[in-house]
C-alpha positions as CSV (number, residue, x, y, z in Angstrom):
1,M,-32.2,3.2,74.0
2,I,-28.3,3.1,74.5
3,L,-27.1,6.1,75.9
4,L,-24.2,7.2,74.1
5,P,-20.7,9.1,75.5
6,K,-19.9,12.2,74.4
7,P,-17.3,12.2,71.6
8,R,-14.1,14.2,72.5
9,V,-14.3,15.7,69.1
10,P,-17.3,18.5,68.8
11,Y,-18.1,17.5,65.3
12,P,-19.3,13.6,64.8
13,R,-16.1,11.8,62.8
14,F,-13.0,12.5,63.2
15,S,-11.3,12.4,60.3
16,R,-12.1,11.7,56.6
17,F,-9.8,8.7,56.5
18,S,-11.3,5.3,56.8
19,Q,-9.9,3.0,59.8
20,R,-7.3,1.2,57.8
21,E,-6.0,4.5,56.4
22,Q,-5.9,6.1,60.4
23,R,-4.2,2.4,60.9
24,T,-1.2,3.4,57.8
25,Y,-0.8,7.3,59.3
26,V,-0.3,6.3,63.1
27,D,2.1,3.9,62.0
28,L,3.8,6.4,59.9
29,L,3.9,8.5,62.9
30,A,5.4,6.3,65.4
31,K,8.1,5.1,62.6
32,Y,9.6,8.9,62.0
33,A,9.2,9.2,65.8
34,K,11.7,6.9,66.7
35,L,14.0,8.4,64.0
36,P,16.9,10.8,65.1
37,S,15.6,14.3,64.4
38,S,18.9,14.7,62.6
39,S,17.9,12.1,59.4
40,K,14.7,13.7,59.0
41,T,14.3,16.0,55.9
42,V,12.2,18.7,56.1
């Protein structure tokens, strides 16, 4: 039996998103983080 390290979050699943959806979300975050703040629409 292999002992797994404790997860950094208290629950086993970090989110309900699939791995592909997480990648898309992170890519969008990175894309919008690079934009100047004046061009962001709130």
